[in-house]
C-alpha positions as semicolon CSV with decimal commas, in nm:
position;residue;x (nm);y (nm);z (nm)
1;M;1,713;2,656;-7,295
2;Q;1,981;2,502;-7,491
3;R;2,107;2,201;-7,297
4;K;2,016;1,878;-7,299
5;D;2,106;1,802;-6,923
6;L;2,134;1,997;-6,561
7;L;2,392;1,861;-6,392
8;G;2,520;2,179;-6,171
9;L;2,538;2,550;-6,116
10;Y;2,891;2,558;-6,169
11;D;2,884;2,545;-6,527
12;L;2,516;2,719;-6,590
13;S;2,517;3,074;-6,666
14;R;2,378;3,396;-6,492
15;E;2,125;3,431;-6,797
16;E;2,029;3,064;-6,775
17;I;1,999;3,100;-6,393
18;E;1,775;3,410;-6,479
19;L;1,614;3,187;-6,759
20;I;1,421;2,971;-6,549
21;L;1,362;3,228;-6,234
22;N;1,171;3,423;-6,496
23;T;1,049;3,111;-6,617
24;A;0,929;3,008;-6,278
25;Q;0,713;3,314;-6,201
26;P;0,428;3,164;-6,402
27;M;0,468;2,829;-6,303
28;K;0,405;2,970;-5,946
29;D;0,044;3,140;-6,085
30;I;-0,036;2,740;-6,226
31;I;0,014;2,616;-5,844
32;Q;-0,247;2,857;-5,686
33;R;-0,518;2,830;-5,958
34;D;-0,791;2,632;-5,854
35;I;-0,693;2,390;-6,093
36;K;-0,390;2,301;-6,126
37;K;-0,302;2,189;-6,519
38;V;-0,192;2,301;-6,800
39;P;-0,136;2,046;-7,150
40;T;0,192;2,228;-7,201
41;L;0,399;1,871;-7,188
42;R;0,138;1,657;-7,305
43;G;0,285;1,313;-7,461
44;K;0,619;1,391;-7,263
45;A;0,747;1,170;-6,946
46;L;0,969;1,150;-6,708
47;V;1,096;0,941;-6,477
48;T;1,257;1,055;-6,115
49;V;1,527;0,756;-6,051
50;F;1,607;0,819;-5,652
51;Y;1,878;0,600;-5,465
52;E;1,869;0,827;-5,150
53;N;1,611;0,889;-4,941
54;S;1,378;1,215;-5,047
55;T;1,060;1,385;-4,953
56;R;1,009;1,734;-5,145
57;T;1,209;1,701;-5,416
58;R;1,134;1,394;-5,560
59;T;0,757;1,468;-5,466
60;S;0,789;1,830;-5,622
61;F;0,916;1,672;-5,943
62;E;0,652;1,413;-6,015
63;I;0,406;1,672;-5,895
64;A;0,569;1,978;-6,146
65;G;0,550;1,700;-6,435
66;K;0,149;1,632;-6,382
67;Y;0,068;1,993;-6,344
68;L;0,265;2,011;-6,698
69;S;0,098;1,702;-6,817
70;A;0,359;1,508;-6,879
71;D;0,347;1,125;-6,777
72;T;0,520;1,106;-6,465
73;V;0,703;0,732;-6,341
74;N;0,859;0,736;-5,998
75;L;1,103;0,473;-5,989
76;G;1,106;0,262;-5,675
77;V;1,465;0,176;-5,628
78;S;1,438;-0,082;-5,320
79;T;1,169;-0,281;-5,523
80;S;1,363;-0,246;-5,840
81;S;1,576;-0,469;-6,053
82;V;1,884;-0,288;-5,870
83;Q;1,836;-0,477;-5,586
84;K;1,841;-0,803;-5,794
85;G;2,208;-0,653;-5,880
86;E;2,154;-0,479;-6,221
87;S;2,370;-0,208;-6,280
88;L;2,338;0,149;-6,331
89;R;2,421;0,138;-6,703
90;D;2,159;-0,135;-6,737
91;T;1,904;0,072;-6,582
92;I;1,994;0,327;-6,775
93;K;1,926;0,153;-7,069
94;T;1,590;0,035;-6,999
95;L;1,479;0,360;-6,931
96;E;1,568;0,496;-7,246
97;V;1,455;0,208;-7,431
98;M;1,082;0,263;-7,283
99;G;1,059;0,595;-7,402
100;F;1,174;0,826;-7,154
101;D;1,217;1,211;-7,172
102;V;1,413;1,312;-6,871
103;M;1,560;1,100;-6,585
104;I;1,581;1,281;-6,305
105;I;1,837;1,101;-6,061
106;R;1,912;1,114;-5,680
107;H;2,274;0,931;-5,619
108;S;2,467;0,909;-5,263
109;M;2,768;0,862;-5,523
110;S;2,901;1,231;-5,613
111;G;2,951;1,254;-5,998
112;T;2,653;0,990;-6,128
113;P;2,478;1,247;-6,325
114;H;2,774;1,316;-6,500
115;Y;2,787;0,978;-6,610
116;I;2,456;0,895;-6,683
117;A;2,444;1,213;-6,871
118;R;2,740;1,072;-7,129
119;N;2,595;0,696;-7,159
120;T;2,187;0,811;-7,241
121;K;1,992;1,013;-7,490
122;M;1,736;1,095;-7,242
123;S;1,798;1,394;-7,074
124;V;1,930;1,423;-6,711
125;I;1,856;1,660;-6,428
126;N;2,061;1,613;-6,140
127;A;1,855;1,576;-5,769
128;G;2,137;1,597;-5,600
129;D;2,494;1,373;-5,593
130;G;2,681;1,298;-5,306
131;T;2,839;1,567;-5,150
132;N;2,855;1,739;-5,509
133;E;2,580;1,913;-5,621
134;H;2,196;2,032;-5,544
135;P;2,129;2,218;-5,807
136;T;1,698;2,239;-5,844
137;Q;1,743;2,331;-5,444
138;A;1,970;2,616;-5,498
139;L;1,741;2,775;-5,767
140;L;1,464;2,755;-5,559
141;D;1,597;2,946;-5,293
142;L;1,729;3,261;-5,530
143;F;1,374;3,226;-5,653
144;T;1,216;3,262;-5,290
145;I;1,552;3,531;-5,213
146;R;1,450;3,757;-5,544
147;E;1,093;3,704;-5,489
148;H;1,123;3,886;-5,162
149;K;1,419;4,107;-5,255
150;G;1,332;4,240;-5,550
151;H;1,704;4,109;-5,720
152;L;1,990;3,865;-5,596
153;D;2,283;4,128;-5,685
154;G;2,530;4,267;-5,420
155;L;2,340;4,076;-5,131
156;K;2,499;3,944;-4,839
157;V;2,420;3,574;-4,801
158;A;2,547;3,313;-4,466
159;I;2,527;2,949;-4,501
160;V;2,506;2,825;-4,175
161;G;2,655;2,441;-4,057
162;D;2,740;2,169;-4,222
163;I;2,922;2,288;-4,520
164;L;3,147;2,006;-4,580
165;H;2,921;1,745;-4,650
166;S;2,639;1,960;-4,834
167;R;2,597;1,967;-5,165
168;V;2,301;2,221;-5,156
169;A;2,600;2,487;-5,018
170;R;2,815;2,425;-5,335
171;S;2,506;2,464;-5,561
172;N;2,419;2,773;-5,365
173;I;2,761;2,895;-5,333
174;Y;2,818;2,878;-5,718
175;G;2,492;3,074;-5,820
176;L;2,517;3,350;-5,557
177;K;2,866;3,431;-5,696
178;K;2,692;3,492;-6,026
179;F;2,485;3,789;-5,884
180;G;2,814;3,929;-5,737
181;C;2,668;3,797;-5,356
182;E;2,927;3,816;-5,084
183;V;2,849;3,495;-4,965
184;R;2,959;3,389;-4,596
185;V;3,030;3,002;-4,488
186;V;3,047;2,904;-4,082
187;G;3,082;2,640;-3,920
188;P;3,290;2,418;-3,696
189;A;3,627;2,387;-3,845
190;T;3,597;2,028;-3,876
191;L;3,286;2,086;-4,146
192;L;3,472;2,339;-4,317
193;P;3,594;2,188;-4,641
194;P;3,932;2,304;-4,741
195;G;3,983;2,537;-5,055
196;L;3,658;2,765;-4,976
197;D;3,959;3,087;-5,092
198;R;3,877;2,964;-5,443
199;L;3,573;2,939;-5,463
200;G;3,504;3,323;-5,331
201;V;3,363;3,304;-4,964
202;K;3,478;3,454;-4,652
203;W;3,420;3,152;-4,310
204;Y;3,397;3,202;-4,009
205;Y;3,380;3,013;-3,710
206;S;3,174;3,240;-3,474
207;L;2,768;3,235;-3,596
208;E;2,832;3,595;-3,443
209;E;3,009;3,681;-3,633
210;A;2,948;3,579;-3,988
211;L;2,579;3,671;-3,932
212;Q;2,673;4,056;-3,894
213;G;2,459;4,235;-4,168
214;V;2,319;3,984;-4,361
215;D;2,056;3,992;-4,586
216;V;1,980;3,595;-4,583
217;I;2,107;3,295;-4,344
218;N;2,021;2,959;-4,496
219;V;2,092;2,703;-4,196
220;L;2,160;2,381;-4,311
221;R;2,095;2,007;-4,215
222;I;2,381;1,855;-3,953
223;Q;2,384;1,563;-4,206
224;R;2,453;1,257;-4,035
225;E;2,421;0,992;-4,269
226;R;2,730;1,117;-4,453
227;Q;2,931;1,217;-4,123
228;Q;3,185;0,849;-4,089
229;V;3,358;0,976;-3,783
230;G;3,281;1,250;-3,505
231;F;3,293;1,607;-3,641
232;F;3,155;1,741;-3,274
233;P;3,146;1,567;-2,988
234;S;2,777;1,623;-2,935
235;L;2,438;1,739;-3,106
236;D;2,426;1,957;-2,770
237;E;2,744;2,107;-2,793
238;Y;2,673;2,202;-3,188
239;A;2,343;2,364;-3,083
240;N;2,510;2,508;-2,810
241;L;2,755;2,711;-3,086
242;Y;2,596;2,740;-3,369
243;M;2,197;2,680;-3,381
244;L;2,005;2,968;-3,480
245;R;1,837;3,168;-3,224
246;P;1,603;3,496;-3,189
247;E;1,892;3,678;-3,032
248;H;2,100;3,585;-3,350
249;L;1,803;3,775;-3,595
250;H;1,897;4,128;-3,405
251;L;2,264;4,114;-3,554
252;A;2,164;4,098;-3,949
253;K;1,987;4,324;-4,192
254;K;1,581;4,413;-4,016
255;D;1,442;4,229;-4,289
256;V;1,643;3,950;-4,319
257;L;1,487;3,614;-4,485
258;V;1,583;3,288;-4,332
259;L;1,588;2,968;-4,507
260;H;1,654;2,583;-4,498
261;P;1,624;2,314;-4,752
262;G;1,466;2,096;-4,518
263;P;1,412;1,902;-4,324
264;M;1,541;2,022;-4,035
265;N;1,617;1,927;-3,654
266;R;1,469;2,181;-3,503
267;G;1,625;2,232;-3,161
268;V;2,016;2,118;-3,328
269;E;2,043;2,360;-3,635
270;I;1,730;2,610;-3,572
271;S;1,523;2,709;-3,330
272;S;1,122;2,619;-3,350
273;Q;1,068;3,000;-3,272
274;I;1,225;3,118;-3,576
275;A;1,184;2,838;-3,760
276;D;0,760;2,927;-3,704
277;G;0,896;3,302;-3,707
278;V;0,792;3,521;-3,962
279;Q;1,137;3,566;-4,107
280;A;1,102;3,202;-4,250
281;V;1,007;3,121;-4,585
282;I;1,102;2,803;-4,505
283;N;0,713;2,648;-4,646
284;E;0,766;2,909;-4,890
285;Q;1,047;2,713;-5,042
286;V;0,873;2,389;-5,124
287;T;0,588;2,583;-5,302
288;N;0,894;2,762;-5,491
289;G;1,080;2,414;-5,559
290;V;0,754;2,316;-5,776
291;A;0,758;2,646;-5,958
292;V;1,123;2,564;-6,008
293;R;1,110;2,231;-6,114
294;M;0,811;2,301;-6,329
295;A;1,015;2,595;-6,537
296;I;1,320;2,340;-6,586
297;L;1,073;2,082;-6,729
298;Y;0,954;2,327;-6,943
299;L;1,279;2,459;-7,074
300;M;1,410;2,144;-7,152
301;M;1,115;1,887;-7,224
302;G;1,020;2,176;-7,529
303;G;0,692;2,347;-7,390
304;I;0,514;2,543;-7,559
305;R;0,469;2,892;-7,492
306;D;0,146;3,024;-7,522
307;E;-0,012;2,709;-7,332
308;I;0,145;2,860;-6,998
309;A;-0,134;3,101;-6,942
310;G;-0,400;2,906;-7,053
């Protein structure tokens, strides 16, 4: 992959996405071995820098690097010199001169990974920036869908919930549209952003209408931490109108997949019957997240091809 950085799916080509997904398959095989270790990235070093909380993304990047034998360090922002007033630029330079090859960054401000990428020799991977993009989450979603459906071309995908604040939604839309998918977004009017027509998606206010005949339902978390004002009267009212329930699945295709990026708010955006049901691939998404992030690190850090199967 001829890129220094992975900042989003907006400017990633279909061919580059397919390369990542194809590379992730042998990586998943490594995860399923008794000994989950290959020497592919021995001598390489990566650092995760998360200015926002994370369980899945940060941990999966860390273990992905370790499975590939890279040296991995997690910078605890809450206990770092950031708390003493150190600027982002100085933090970047400090990590660069320590010899890290890759920085994985999550930040509450949109565009921060792009700023870092312009100001460092390290490769930069966007692990979520504000409400802009979350490319690796979208890639693992695409990988999961392709594993179950056999392809991505022309599928009907409904994205449900807080579209306005969701970087996951944006990256998924960018990725799915490159495969000719029909993307539907649904939620309260207050949680649907302007300009959806420019993204080439269909939007709905009725969950029942949006789910008619879809192949995939991707349920989003209600992001209360990004909502400065009330976008709906109460969680009970939101759940009454937009929580995914078993009866909703009858509106979709018989083999519909249900995805959720996590963490889930059970009883608000998704019912436990669905979350724990056979159509849900939510736990599988987590495993696939490790495989996809292994693939990205391998492609960006110059791994040795023959050692993947070793």
